[in-house]
Structures are given as C-alpha cells and as structure tokens.
C-alpha positions as CSV (number, residue, x, y, z in Angstrom):
1,M,-106.8,-189.4,111.9
2,D,-109.5,-190.7,109.5
3,L,-111.4,-193.7,110.8
4,T,-114.0,-193.7,108.1
5,L,-114.7,-197.3,107.1
6,T,-114.7,-198.4,103.5
7,E,-117.8,-200.1,102.1
8,E,-115.9,-203.4,102.4
9,E,-115.0,-202.7,106.0
10,Q,-118.6,-201.8,106.9
11,A,-119.7,-205.0,105.3
12,I,-117.2,-207.1,107.3
13,R,-118.4,-205.5,110.6
14,A,-122.1,-206.0,109.6
15,W,-121.4,-209.7,108.8
16,V,-119.7,-210.2,112.2
17,R,-122.5,-208.5,114.0
18,T,-125.1,-210.7,112.3
19,F,-123.0,-213.8,113.0
20,V,-122.8,-213.0,116.7
21,E,-126.5,-212.4,116.9
22,R,-127.6,-215.5,115.0
23,E,-124.9,-218.0,116.0
24,I,-123.2,-217.1,119.2
25,I,-125.6,-215.3,121.5
26,P,-128.2,-218.2,121.2
27,L,-125.5,-220.4,122.8
28,E,-125.4,-218.4,126.0
29,P,-128.2,-220.4,127.9
30,E,-126.5,-223.7,127.1
31,L,-123.1,-222.3,128.2
32,L,-124.6,-221.1,131.5
33,R,-126.3,-224.4,132.0
34,R,-123.0,-226.3,131.5
35,E,-121.2,-224.0,133.9
36,R,-123.8,-224.6,136.6
37,A,-123.3,-228.3,136.0
38,G,-119.5,-228.0,136.5
39,E,-118.7,-228.2,132.8
40,P,-117.1,-224.9,131.9
41,G,-117.1,-223.8,128.4
42,L,-118.6,-225.3,125.2
43,P,-117.3,-228.5,123.7
44,T,-114.3,-227.9,121.5
45,D,-116.0,-229.6,118.5
46,E,-118.9,-227.2,118.7
47,L,-116.6,-224.1,118.8
48,R,-114.6,-225.5,115.9
49,A,-117.8,-226.2,113.9
50,L,-118.7,-222.5,114.3
51,Q,-115.2,-221.5,113.2
52,H,-115.5,-223.6,110.0
53,K,-119.0,-222.2,109.4
54,A,-117.5,-218.7,109.5
55,R,-114.7,-219.9,107.2
56,E,-117.2,-221.0,104.6
57,S,-118.1,-217.3,104.4
58,G,-114.5,-216.3,104.0
59,F,-114.0,-215.3,107.6
60,W,-110.7,-216.9,108.6
61,G,-107.5,-215.4,110.2
62,V,-108.5,-211.8,110.9
63,L,-104.9,-210.7,111.4
64,T,-103.2,-213.6,109.6
65,P,-101.3,-212.6,106.5
66,E,-103.0,-213.5,103.2
67,E,-100.0,-215.6,102.2
68,Y,-101.1,-218.0,105.0
69,G,-104.7,-218.0,104.0
70,G,-105.9,-215.2,106.4
71,M,-107.8,-212.0,105.8
72,G,-104.9,-209.7,106.7
73,L,-107.1,-207.1,108.1
74,G,-105.6,-204.1,109.9
75,A,-105.7,-203.3,113.6
76,V,-108.6,-201.0,113.5
77,M,-110.8,-203.6,111.8
78,A,-109.5,-206.3,114.2
79,A,-110.6,-204.0,117.1
80,L,-114.0,-203.6,115.6
81,V,-114.4,-207.3,115.1
82,E,-113.3,-208.0,118.7
83,C,-115.9,-205.4,119.9
84,E,-118.7,-207.3,118.1
85,L,-117.5,-210.6,119.6
86,G,-117.4,-209.1,123.0
87,R,-121.2,-208.6,122.9
88,S,-121.4,-212.2,124.0
89,F,-119.5,-214.0,126.9
90,V,-119.4,-217.2,124.8
91,P,-115.6,-217.8,124.5
92,F,-115.5,-217.7,120.7
93,K,-112.8,-216.4,118.4
94,F,-112.5,-216.8,114.7
95,G,-110.1,-219.5,113.5
96,G,-107.0,-219.1,111.4
97,Y,-104.9,-217.5,114.1
98,A,-101.4,-218.2,115.4
99,D,-99.3,-216.3,117.9
100,N,-97.2,-213.6,116.4
101,I,-93.9,-215.0,117.5
102,L,-94.6,-218.3,115.7
103,Y,-93.8,-216.4,112.5
104,D,-90.2,-216.2,113.7
105,A,-90.1,-220.0,113.3
106,N,-87.7,-221.5,110.7
107,E,-89.0,-223.4,107.7
108,E,-89.2,-226.7,109.5
109,Q,-90.9,-225.2,112.6
110,R,-93.4,-223.4,110.4
111,A,-94.5,-226.6,108.8
112,K,-94.7,-228.4,112.2
113,Y,-96.2,-225.7,114.3
114,L,-97.3,-222.5,112.5
115,V,-99.3,-223.8,109.6
116,P,-101.1,-226.5,111.6
117,T,-102.0,-223.9,114.3
118,I,-103.4,-221.6,111.7
119,E,-105.4,-224.5,110.2
120,G,-106.8,-225.3,113.7
121,E,-105.1,-228.7,113.7
122,R,-102.9,-227.9,116.6
123,L,-103.4,-225.8,119.8
124,S,-100.7,-223.8,121.4
125,C,-100.1,-221.9,124.7
126,F,-97.7,-219.2,125.8
127,A,-95.9,-220.2,128.9
128,I,-94.0,-217.5,130.7
129,T,-95.9,-216.7,134.0
130,E,-94.7,-218.5,137.1
131,P,-95.8,-218.7,140.8
132,D,-93.1,-216.0,141.6
133,A,-92.9,-214.3,138.2
134,G,-96.1,-212.7,137.1
135,S,-95.8,-209.0,136.0
136,D,-92.0,-209.3,136.6
137,A,-91.3,-211.6,133.7
138,K,-87.5,-211.1,134.3
139,A,-87.9,-213.1,137.5
140,I,-88.6,-216.5,135.8
141,R,-86.9,-219.5,137.4
142,T,-87.7,-222.3,134.9
143,S,-84.4,-223.4,133.5
144,A,-82.9,-225.3,130.6
145,Y,-79.5,-226.7,130.3
146,R,-77.6,-228.3,127.4
147,D,-77.0,-232.0,127.5
148,G,-75.3,-233.1,124.3
149,D,-77.7,-232.4,121.4
150,E,-80.6,-231.8,123.7
151,W,-81.9,-229.3,126.2
152,V,-83.4,-230.4,129.5
153,I,-86.2,-228.2,130.9
154,N,-87.2,-228.0,134.6
155,G,-89.7,-225.7,136.2
156,E,-93.3,-224.7,136.7
157,K,-95.6,-222.2,134.9
158,T,-98.9,-221.0,136.1
159,F,-102.1,-219.2,134.9
160,I,-101.4,-220.3,131.4
161,T,-104.3,-219.6,129.1
162,G,-105.2,-222.7,127.1
163,G,-102.6,-224.7,128.9
164,D,-104.9,-227.6,129.7
165,A,-105.9,-228.1,126.1
166,A,-102.7,-227.2,124.2
167,D,-100.7,-230.0,122.5
168,F,-97.6,-227.8,122.4
169,C,-96.3,-224.8,124.3
170,M,-94.0,-221.9,123.8
171,V,-92.1,-222.1,127.1
172,F,-89.5,-219.6,128.3
173,A,-86.6,-220.8,130.3
174,V,-83.3,-219.4,131.7
175,T,-80.5,-220.9,129.7
176,D,-77.6,-218.6,130.9
177,K,-77.9,-217.5,134.6
178,S,-74.8,-215.4,134.3
179,R,-76.4,-213.0,131.8
180,A,-79.3,-210.5,132.3
181,A,-82.8,-211.8,131.7
182,N,-83.1,-210.1,128.3
183,R,-80.1,-212.1,127.1
184,G,-80.2,-215.2,129.3
185,V,-83.7,-216.5,128.4
186,T,-84.6,-218.8,125.5
187,C,-88.0,-219.8,124.0
188,F,-88.6,-223.5,123.3
189,L,-91.4,-225.1,121.2
190,V,-92.3,-228.2,123.3
191,D,-94.8,-230.9,122.3
192,R,-96.9,-232.3,125.1
193,D,-95.7,-235.8,124.3
194,R,-92.3,-234.7,125.4
195,G,-93.5,-235.1,128.9
196,W,-94.8,-231.8,130.4
197,T,-98.0,-232.0,132.3
198,S,-100.8,-229.6,133.0
199,A,-103.5,-229.1,135.7
200,Y,-106.6,-227.0,135.4
201,I,-106.8,-224.0,137.8
202,D,-110.3,-223.3,139.1
203,T,-111.1,-219.5,139.2
204,M,-114.0,-217.3,140.0
205,G,-114.7,-216.9,136.3
206,E,-114.6,-219.4,133.5
207,W,-111.2,-218.4,132.1
208,G,-109.8,-221.9,132.7
209,P,-106.1,-221.4,133.0
210,A,-103.6,-224.1,133.9
211,S,-100.4,-224.8,135.6
212,L,-97.6,-226.6,133.6
213,T,-94.9,-228.7,135.1
214,F,-91.6,-229.5,133.4
215,D,-89.6,-232.3,135.0
216,D,-86.5,-233.1,133.1
217,V,-88.3,-232.6,129.8
218,R,-85.9,-233.2,127.0
219,V,-86.1,-231.4,123.6
220,P,-83.7,-231.3,120.6
221,Q,-81.8,-228.2,119.5
222,S,-84.4,-227.8,116.8
223,A,-87.0,-226.9,119.4
224,V,-85.4,-223.4,120.0
225,L,-87.6,-220.7,118.6
226,G,-85.5,-217.8,117.3
227,E,-82.1,-217.6,118.9
228,V,-80.7,-219.0,122.1
229,G,-80.6,-216.2,124.7
230,H,-83.1,-214.0,122.8
231,G,-86.3,-215.4,124.2
232,F,-87.1,-212.4,126.3
233,D,-87.4,-210.2,123.2
234,L,-89.9,-212.6,121.8
235,A,-91.9,-212.7,125.1
236,M,-92.2,-208.9,125.1
237,R,-93.3,-208.8,121.5
238,W,-96.0,-211.4,122.3
239,I,-97.2,-209.5,125.3
240,G,-97.5,-206.3,123.4
241,Q,-98.9,-207.8,120.2
242,G,-102.5,-206.6,120.7
243,R,-103.2,-205.3,124.1
244,Y,-105.8,-203.0,122.5
245,L,-107.9,-206.0,121.7
246,L,-108.7,-206.8,125.3
247,P,-110.5,-203.5,126.1
248,A,-112.1,-203.8,122.6
249,R,-113.8,-207.0,123.6
250,A,-114.9,-205.4,126.9
251,L,-116.3,-202.5,124.9
252,G,-118.7,-204.8,123.2
253,A,-119.8,-206.3,126.5
254,C,-120.4,-202.9,128.0
255,E,-122.5,-201.8,125.0
256,R,-124.8,-204.8,125.3
257,M,-125.1,-204.5,129.1
258,V,-126.2,-200.9,128.8
259,E,-128.7,-201.8,126.1
260,M,-130.1,-204.6,128.4
261,A,-130.3,-202.2,131.3
262,M,-132.1,-199.5,129.3
263,Q,-134.7,-202.1,128.1
264,H,-135.2,-203.2,131.6
265,A,-135.5,-199.7,132.9
266,R,-138.2,-198.9,130.3
267,T,-140.4,-201.9,131.4
268,R,-139.7,-202.2,135.2
269,T,-142.1,-200.0,137.1
270,T,-142.0,-198.8,140.7
271,F,-144.6,-196.6,142.4
272,G,-146.5,-196.3,139.2
273,E,-143.6,-195.2,136.9
274,P,-140.9,-197.0,134.9
275,I,-137.6,-196.8,136.7
276,A,-136.2,-195.1,133.5
277,A,-137.9,-192.0,134.9
278,R,-135.8,-192.0,138.0
279,Q,-132.8,-189.7,138.0
280,A,-130.6,-192.3,139.8
281,I,-131.1,-194.7,136.9
282,Q,-130.7,-192.0,134.2
283,W,-127.3,-190.9,135.6
284,M,-126.0,-194.5,135.7
285,I,-127.0,-194.8,132.0
286,A,-125.5,-191.5,131.1
287,D,-122.2,-192.0,132.9
288,S,-121.8,-195.4,131.3
289,A,-122.5,-194.1,127.8
290,V,-119.9,-191.4,128.3
291,E,-117.3,-193.9,129.4
292,I,-118.1,-196.3,126.6
293,E,-117.6,-193.6,124.0
294,A,-114.3,-192.6,125.7
295,L,-113.1,-196.2,125.7
296,R,-114.1,-196.6,122.0
297,W,-111.8,-193.8,121.0
298,L,-109.0,-195.0,123.2
299,V,-109.1,-198.4,121.6
300,L,-109.4,-197.1,118.0
301,S,-106.6,-194.6,118.6
302,A,-104.3,-197.3,119.8
303,A,-105.3,-199.6,116.8
304,W,-104.9,-196.7,114.4
305,Q,-101.3,-196.2,115.6
306,V,-100.6,-199.8,115.0
307,D,-101.9,-199.5,111.4
308,Q,-99.7,-196.5,111.0
309,G,-96.6,-198.4,112.1
310,R,-96.2,-196.3,115.2
311,D,-95.1,-197.5,118.6
312,S,-98.5,-197.8,120.2
313,R,-97.5,-199.4,123.4
314,H,-98.3,-196.3,125.5
315,A,-101.7,-195.9,123.9
316,Q,-102.4,-199.6,124.4
317,S,-101.6,-199.4,128.1
318,I,-103.9,-196.4,128.5
319,A,-106.7,-198.2,126.7
320,K,-106.3,-201.4,128.7
321,L,-106.1,-199.6,132.0
322,Y,-109.2,-197.4,131.3
323,G,-111.1,-200.3,129.8
324,G,-110.5,-202.6,132.7
325,I,-111.5,-200.1,135.3
326,K,-114.6,-198.7,133.4
327,A,-115.9,-202.1,132.3
328,N,-116.0,-203.2,136.0
329,E,-117.7,-200.0,137.0
330,I,-120.3,-200.4,134.2
331,V,-121.1,-204.0,134.9
332,D,-121.7,-203.1,138.5
333,R,-124.0,-200.2,137.6
334,M,-126.0,-202.3,135.1
335,L,-126.4,-205.1,137.7
336,Q,-127.7,-202.5,140.1
337,V,-130.2,-201.3,137.5
338,H,-131.6,-204.8,137.3
339,G,-131.8,-205.1,141.1
340,G,-132.3,-208.6,142.5
341,M,-132.7,-210.1,139.0
342,G,-129.2,-208.9,138.1
343,Y,-127.7,-210.8,140.9
344,T,-129.3,-214.1,139.8
345,R,-127.8,-216.5,137.3
346,E,-131.0,-216.2,135.2
347,L,-129.4,-213.1,133.5
348,P,-125.8,-213.0,132.1
349,L,-124.8,-210.0,134.2
350,E,-123.3,-212.0,137.1
351,R,-121.3,-214.0,134.5
352,W,-119.9,-210.8,133.1
353,Y,-119.3,-209.4,136.6
354,R,-116.9,-212.3,137.3
355,E,-115.3,-212.4,133.8
356,L,-114.6,-208.7,133.5
357,R,-112.8,-208.6,136.8
358,L,-110.0,-210.5,135.1
359,L,-109.3,-207.7,132.7
360,R,-107.7,-205.7,135.5
361,I,-105.2,-208.5,136.2
362,Y,-104.1,-210.5,133.2
363,E,-101.7,-209.4,130.5
364,G,-100.5,-206.6,132.7
365,T,-102.3,-205.6,135.9
366,D,-103.7,-202.1,136.4
367,E,-100.7,-201.3,138.6
368,M,-98.3,-202.4,135.8
369,Q,-100.2,-200.2,133.3
370,R,-99.9,-197.2,135.6
371,R,-96.2,-197.9,136.0
372,T,-95.7,-198.1,132.3
373,I,-97.7,-195.0,131.5
374,S,-96.1,-192.9,134.2
375,R,-92.5,-194.0,133.3
376,N,-93.2,-193.2,129.6
377,L,-94.3,-189.7,130.5
378,L,-91.7,-189.0,133.1
379,K,-88.8,-190.2,130.9
380,G,-90.1,-188.2,127.9
381,H,-91.0,-191.2,125.8
382,A,-94.7,-190.0,125.6
383,S,-96.5,-186.7,126.1
384,V,-99.9,-185.9,127.7
385,R,-100.4,-183.8,124.5
386,G,-100.9,-187.1,122.6
387,V,-99.5,-188.3,119.3
388,L,-101.1,-185.8,116.8
C-alpha cells in the first residue's frame, strides 16, 4: 500500500487547505450568528458563489468523471479533500457533484436530471428512510401502483437530507408487494412540481433534514430510474458509495479541535502554570492524537481499497464506526480542556459537539456497523488479518 502523493495531488490538497482557511473558516462567526437568530445555515446564493469561485480555479466535481466536466479524482484524494473541508463546520462542499446512481439514468433522464445537477442548476435528494424504516431499508411502506401509462406514489419519507431544498427526489417505493424487497422496490425520479411536499425537521444540530409526503403523486413511466423492481440494488449502491468520506470529514474537525485545545492549554494558566503542564490535560491531548492517527489510516485504507477496485464495504464500516465514536470522545475532551469557555457559543466547540453526534446515527448507526462488521467476520467474508 503506497499512499505517497504525487506533486499534483500535494498541490490539490494545499489549494483546498488554503481555500478553507481563507474563504470558509472566516464565515463561521456569521454562521453562528444566523443560527442563534433561528436562521440555520448560510444563504444558498453565498454557498453557490463560493462553489463558482472554486470552479474558476479548476476545482469542480471532485469525484465526477472528466467526461462530465469533473476532476475525476480517486477515492484517496477525495478523502483528503473531505478532511480539509472538515476543519470547518460551515456546510460547504465543492460543486459539480451528482449522486452516483444518477449515472444509471437513460439519455433523456441524464439531460433532465444528471447534467443540470452536476452544473448546480438542480438540487436532488435521496428518499428511502421512513418513520418505520430507518436502518431496515427493506421495511419501506411507500408504494407505487401502475395506472395506465402512469405510476401513482403514496407514502411518507423522513430525515431526508436536503429534502426541503430539493426540486426533485429519488424516491423508493414498493411496486410489487408479492416479491422480496430486493426485487419489489423501484426508484422514481420525481420533480417537486408533481405534487410531493416537504417539511423541515428541527434537530439538535443544524443538519436540517426534512419529511416528504407523497399523496397520489403521479409520474410517467419515464420517471423510473433503472429497471422496475431493481430499486433496492440502486439504494444499496447509493448508501455504500462513499461511507469513508463521513469519518474523513470528522477527521478534519478533530485535527482542528485538538490544535485549538493545545493553543488554549499553552496560554491558560492556573496556580501559576499553563494548564499544558498538567498531566490530565497532556493525557487528553495524547489520547486524542493517537486516535486521530488511527482514524486517518482507517479512512485512507478504505479509500485505497476503493481505488484498487476492491470491495471496501467492510473497511468503510470499520472507519465509520471508529470515526463516529472517537470524534465524539475527542470533541468532549477538547471542550473539557477549554472549561467553561468551551461550553459557551463564543467558541465553535459546542457546535461541533452537537453536529458530530449525528455521525453515530445517519447513513448507518453504530449498531448497524457493528452488525455488518461481525457478520462479515463470522461468515468468512472478511478477516481480522486485514486485506494485505
């Protein structure tokens, strides 16, 4: 396993690091001010302006194939980019991205959905989770039945990322109740003007998911993405497309929080000495540094396997499980190092405290990751000796 970066890759990482420091981190005070005023997030036009500013420097579509105007970078580089973006809690991501399953669209659908999404002209959301079907995606109840040349969709989706802003969704519905879920579910591309509605869900963080309601929403046969009855395969491919990127972003946050805590420990004095001289503080810094380094290699190992064309789902589950747990432990320690100031909203630590808690829930809870990891090992699909 050789993870030595080329000069070009080093230049890309350096550019992203500078972009984050100069353009994104300075937005944090305004973001916190807006959140305290009940206006979560930054205005969409500001975020898009940042994306286009990055595009002027050639940074567009990190993982998007070059034939669609993207950079076509590999998984390792995507993980390193995500780590740099994670150094700020500003919800920014580079433009030029589209969900991986949209590439399964036919020529007409690509022109209507895929290309405009890559260009930032359209916003999509992935709608599979329901009130009674979270980790158990096979338990979905949203249904669709054929009526002449149309499909009629009824049901409710919940905790849908970007659902309140999206103008079209990829919604999964049962189209054949007599068959198993992996052959009885179909994915539909549904424009908002077809009649589905959304409602913002208030959470302890600023994630901003939404619930979606489909009440006799009619779509033509041309709205089917892929094949009828094969939607579950698409859903599983979407869910497993880049789980390593979630702990990669948390990795960047942990690095910055430890750096903040070390700076604070050097200048904060108690009983005539900086608290950096206290063993209790030193051990919190040391433990966090060890865990950050372990997480870094779990993330890079999973990404490297993706680049090698290997089945990296096991490695990605390990990285996500470890990353979620350790990121929450690290933010708790670093808040403790800052004492009372860490608990205030004057510093970004309490913001990260709330945000990082989500990492242990969405896109596969800790419990689901443990289930996946243990089943892979017990059934012989993976080994504790690793992949080398």
